[in-house]
N, C-alpha and C positions, 0 to 999 in steps of 0.2 A: 504494500500500500504506500503510495507516494503522497507527499503533502505538497500542494502548490507553492510556488515561490512567494506569492503574495501572503499566504497564510503564515509562512515561516518569517517573513519580514514583520508582519503584524505581531507575531509571537515574540520576536526579538524586541520590538518597541514596548510591548507589555512587560517584558522581563526587565527592561530599563526602568520602567515605572515601579516595578516591584522592588528593585534595588534601591531606588530613591526613597520609597516609603519605608523600607527597612532601615535606611540611614536616618530618616526622621525619627523612627521609633528608638533607635540607638541614642540619638541626641536627647530625646525626652528622658530616657533612663539615665543618661550621663548627667543631665541637669539636676535630677533628683539626687544622684550620688554626690555630686559636688556641693549642692546647696545644703544638704543635711550632713555633710562631712562623714560619709559612710566609712566604716572600718573594713577590715578584711572580710568578715562574714557577710556584711551587707553587700559589699562589692561582688562577692562570689554569688550571692543570691540574684543580684541584678544581672550578672552575666548569664546565670542559669536561665533566668526568665527570657533574656534576649535570645539565647540559642534555641530554647524550646519554641519561641514564637517564630524564629527564622526557619526552623525545621518544619513546623506546621504550615508556614506560608509557602515554602517550596513544595511541600507535599500536595497541598491544596491547589497550587498553581499548576503543578504537573498533571494533576487529575482533571482539573476543569479546563485549562487552556491548552495544554500540550497533549491532550487525549491519552493521558496515562503513560506517556513515553518520556524517557530521560533524554534530554537534548542538551548537548554541550553549549550551544549558543545561548540557551536560557541562563545557564550559570554565568557565562561571560557577559551577557547583557545585564544581569543583576549586578555584577561587579562594576561594570561601566556606569550603571545608574547610581550606585552608591558612591563611586568616585566623583561623578559629576556633582552629586548632592553635596558631598563633603568639600569639594573645591569651591562651589559657587554659593551655597546657601547655609552651610553649617554655622558659620560665624554669626549671621543674622538671626538664625533660629535660636542659637544659644543666648544671644543678647535678649531676645524677646522672651524666652523662657525664664531667664533670670528676672526680668521685670515682672512677669506674671507671678513668679514665686514670691518675690518681694512684696507685691501688692497683696497676695493671699495671706502672707504672714502678718502684714500690717492689719488687714481686716480681722484676722483671728485675734490679734492683740487687742484691737478695739472692742471686739465682742467679749473677750475675757475681762478687760477693764470695766466695761459696762456691767457685766454680771457681778463683779466684785463690789462695785459701787452700790448696785441694787441690793446685794446681800447685806452690805454694811448699813444702808438706810433702813432695811427691814429689821435688822438687829437693834438699831437705835430706837426705832419706834416700838420695840417690844413685841413685834408680830409673832415670832416663834413661840414666845411664852403664852401669848393670848390664844394662839391656835392650839397649843398643848392643853391649856385649861379648858378650852371650848370642847375639845374632843373627849376629855375625861368625863364631861357631863353626860355624854351619850354612851360611853363605854359601860357595858354590863359585865359583871364577873360571870364566867362560865361555870356551870355546875360540874362539868367534866374536870376542870382544874381544881375546884374546891375539894372534890373527893380525894384527889391525889396530894393535897396539901400545897398546891401552887396557887398563888394569888394573882 
């Protein structure tokens, strides 16, 4: 069974896109690793996740697009796509991911600060004590616990 030249060319272009998308995924994992100062174990886990996703992507790509056949130009196209991505876009994407992670950290910090202030205001107003005394009025001792000597 032969594959027409146009189909092979299209498959090669699709494999270039596959390589570029895997490069983007690697950059996302790298941004998390750098931002959170991952140690050896976390770096190994990030690498494991990357390689598992890469294997799954190549397996799915070969089944869906390459009709289940291994083709060397698919691997070569993916390498070319990743190389083009890392040469042209990786720096921009890393900068953008850094900004996004900084913004997310600031937003989390604002939410934590707001929660701490709300907790402090509730404590100053005596709300926890008022809620406790209010719930004691409705609490009934259980007959099961009274027989066992538990109050």
